[in-house]
C-alpha positions, 0 to 999 in steps of 0.5 A, spaced: 516 471 573 514 475 566 517 474 560 516 480 555 518 479 547 520 485 545 518 486 539 512 484 540 510 489 546 514 494 541 508 493 536 504 492 541 505 499 544 506 502 537 500 499 535 495 503 541 499 510 539 499 509 531 491 507 531 489 513 534 494 517 531 492 515 524 484 516 526 486 523 527 490 524 521 486 521 516 480 523 519 482 530 520 484 531 512 480 535 509 477 533 501 482 538 497 487 535 501 485 528 500 484 529 493 491 532 492 494 527 496 490 521 491 492 525 484 498 525 485 499 517 486 494 516 481 498 520 476 505 516 478 502 510 478 498 511 471 506 513 468 509 507 471 503 503 468 504 506 460 511 506 461 512 499 464 515 501 470 515 497 476 512 499 482 510 497 490 507 502 493 504 501 501 499 506 504 499 505 511 494 505 515 492 504 522 497 498 523 504 501 524 509 498 519 515 501 522 518 494 522 518 494 515 520 501 514 527 498 518 529 494 513 529 499 508 532 507 507 528 512 511 525 518 506 520 522 510 518 527 505 511 530 502 509 525 496 510 528 490 511 525 483 518 526 482 519 523 488 516 517 487 518 517 480 526 517 482 525 511 488 521 507 482 527 509 476 529 503 473 536 501 476 535 505 482 538 503 488 531 503 492 527 500 485 526 493 487 523 495 494 516 498 498 515 505 498 511 506 505 507 512 504 504 515 511 499 520 511 501 525 506 508 523 507 513 517 503 516 514 510 521 510 507 523 506 500 527 500 499 522 495 504 523 488 504 516 485 505 513 479 508 511 474 501 504 470 501 505 463 502 498 463 498 499 456 494 494 459 489 497 465 486 499 465 479 505 462 477 505 468 472 505 473 478 513 475 481 515 478 487 513 484 487 505 481 487 507 476 492 509 481 496 504 486 496 499 481 497 504 478 503 504 486 507 496 485 507 495 478 511 500 481 516 497 488 516 491 492 514 495 496 509 493 497 501 498 495 496 498 498 489 502 494 485 505 495 477 507 490 474 514 492 469 513 487 464 505 488 462 504 495 466 497 492 469 496 496 476 494 491 482 491 492 489 492 488 494 487 489 500 485 484 506 490 478 503 486 479 497 489 480 490 485 484 485 488 485 478 487 489 471 484 496 474 483 501 470 486 508 474 478 510 476 477 505 481 484 506 483 483 513 485 476 511 488 479 507 492 484 511 495 480 517 495 476 513 500 482 512 504 484 518 505 477 522 506 476 516 511 468 518 512 465 511 510 463 507 516 465 501 517 461 497 513 461 501 507 468 500 507 467 492 507 461 493 501 466 497 497 472 492 498 468 487 497 464 490 491 471 492 488 474 484 488 468 482 486 468 486 479 475 485 478 474 478 479 480 478 485 476 473 490 481 468 489 488 471 489 490 465 483 486 469 478 
């Protein structure tokens, strides 16, 4: 007798298919398109930071986030500054949830993410930071977080949170993701340097 847990099976099958798709999608993305997507996200995040508009943007990588998408509203539209601004406009219906990006498209918004159980996380960090950190503990996605109280930009990767980032550091991180031209060791070294430089080795900092 074989017992199959449907959600786990579905996620497993999705991962196998999505892994090849993501590698092909990012691997074949030319430099100009990668820069264009990155610039759109960066300009929007910078605007959010200056105006203290809270935002939680999740960039999907190889681990599929279809289950997370189901908790929000399907969008499936090309990334634009106007679209991101409308999603996170204060008081808008989708403002408090997470926005999921796949390739060059916003695929869902208003999504609910798993919260981190990390007890060392600073008490001054709210739900957005805990959710952004939580999703990176359960997937290989990247979380961009803008605090609505301070405008501070943070990035969560591999269950680690790096705060107080300047816009150039964020831009370099995203560009490296979209170009997908670095070897695995180079990616790990880059991420390690990012967290060491910004004191993000401990999520509580």
